[in-house]
C-alpha positions, -999 to +999 in steps of 0.1 A: +004-298-731-005-307-695+026-309-673+032-338-650+054-345-620+067-380-608+071-395-574+100-414-565+085-447-574+076-434-608+038-425-602+029-396-627+005-370-616-007-336-633+012-308-621-020-286-614-040-299-586-066-281-561-064-268-525-092-265-503-082-241-475-112-221-464-135-241-484-166-260-464-170-228-442-199-215-457-233-233-462-243-206-490-212-216-509-213-252-502-230-265-534-208-243-556-175-256-539-188-290-545-194-284-581-161-268-585-142-298-572-161-322-591-156-303-623-119-301-618-116-341-614-138-346-644-113-324-663-084-344-653-074-327-622-062-356-597-045-341-567-071-328-541-054-313-510-070-307-475-060-310-437-076-318-405-071-282-395-089-267-422-123-255-406-117-281-379-127-308-403-153-290-423-130-289-454-123-328-453-163-331-450-168-312-481-141-328-500-154-361-491-190-353-503-174-337-533-153-368-548-173-396-534-187-405-570-151-398-584-129-413-557-107-437-581-098-406-600-086-386-571-050-385-554-063-375-520-041-355-497-045-346-460-025-333-432-019-340-397-013-311-373+021-312-355+003-313-321-010-346-332+023-361-345+029-384-320+026-422-327-008-422-310-019-389-324-012-396-360-030-430-359-060-413-343-060-380-364-055-403-399-085-425-389-106-393-380-097-378-415-106-409-433-139-410-413-146-371-423-134-379-459-157-410-463-128-432-475-106-460-466-073-447-476-053-413-482-029-412-510-007-387-495-003-379-457+015-349-447+027-335-415+014-300-416+044-283-401+073-292-377+064-292-341+078-307-307+073-344-315+106-361-326+105-365-365+117-401-361+083-408-340+061-392-368+080-410-395+075-444-376+037-435-373+035-429-410+052-463-420+029-481-397-001-465-415+014-476-448+017-509-436-020-511-423-030-498-460-046-465-445-020-444-465-001-448-498+026-421-495+038-397-468+054-363-468+058-331-450+047-294-453+066-260-445+097-278-441+129-257-447+163-268-458+175-276-420+141-294-415+147-317-446+183-324-434+170-335-401+145-357-418+169-374-438+186-388-408+155-409-399+144-419-434+152-441-464+156-424-499+124-421-514+102-424-484+093-386-479+076-379-514+066-343-510+072-311-492+041-287-494+055-250-493+044-215-498+057-206-533+046-176-557+060-146-573+060-128-541+075-157-521+105-168-541+130-174-511+128-212-517+145-210-550+179-203-533+184-237-519+153-256-509+137-261-544+171-274-561+178-297-530+142-312-527+145-318-566+178-337-561+163-357-535+133-365-556+110-348-532+081-332-551+075-294-542+037-286-537+031-250-541+003-237-519-013-203-525+005-201-559-013-170-570-013-152-537-036-142-509-060-113-507-053-100-543-025-078-537+000-096-561-026-098-590-028-059-591+008-056-600+011-035-632+039-057-646+019-090-642-010-070-658+012-060-688+025-099-692-012-111-691-022-087-718+001-103-744-011-137-739-044-154-746-060-188-734-089-207-750-111-185-726-097-151-741-072-127-729-051-141-700-056-126-667-027-119-642-039-148-620-034-171-649+001-157-655+011-161-617+000-196-619+016-205-651+048-189-636+048-214-608+038-244-629+069-238-653+090-250-624+101-288-629+091-310-599+063-285-589+028-293-582+006-262-577-026-264-555-045-232-561-080-230-546-112-224-569-146-221-551-165-219-584-166-236-616-158-205-635-126-199-614-117-236-620-119-231-656-095-202-655-070-222-634-072-248-661-067-227-688-035-211-673-019-246-683-021-234-719+003-204-713+039-205-724+058-175-708+085-161-731+122-151-720+109-114-721+079-122-698+100-140-672+127-112-673+100-086-667+087-107-639+121-111-624+123-072-625+091-068-603+094-098-582+132-101-576+145-140-571+165-145-538+201-136-538+207-151-504+192-177-479+159-165-466+137-178-438+110-202-450+078-181-455+044-196-441+008-184-440 
């Protein structure tokens, strides 16, 4: 059964999306990356995430080309850099992203991380974009608990619909306070890099043992599928792993078939301990 998440207004989305960090940087891989994104959308993935920072716009160009024939099926997300988070900067960045994506509207626009521009100014800029019909929803990225408290002082309930954060088996600090607090606020948590970076996580022997006990429609489960299924099991969690090939995308989609047992979860907790105290927000 496909997991879903709900935005504050009741809009329902599949809990598995796709990220595009480092995609669009290689002309050699371009066609394969486009094919992977199109395959994902054709298989029911809706959320496609990018940012103006990724490859200085190359990712947005790639995403725009990939989703052009499928735009109505896509919940499109991009992000504005904190250096562009002023009223004027947000307006310019959003329009530039729309041009690069070849679309007239973003479904979700995020502040990539907190900078020096007052949050109230950025929020007002997002509201203006909504009034102009250029974005449907707005949210934030890499905001810790204190940042979310500050944001609440200049927003109305339900305005900020998402907080995109680093979350995986090896980065569990947000479980201590941020995840439950955002869940209470009805702010969706978007997990970027849910299966780690560089492959170190996936070589953990415990993860391998858990994977060996499970199968999907594609065969014996992989450590990456278990790591992704572990993230997706969280309520209010939307995961956006990257997949630059159709074969990789198929594996990510099949991870939704996995149901981890109490034994699996206990073994993973033993190898990747949950937080016992507040930890600084991890970012990459």
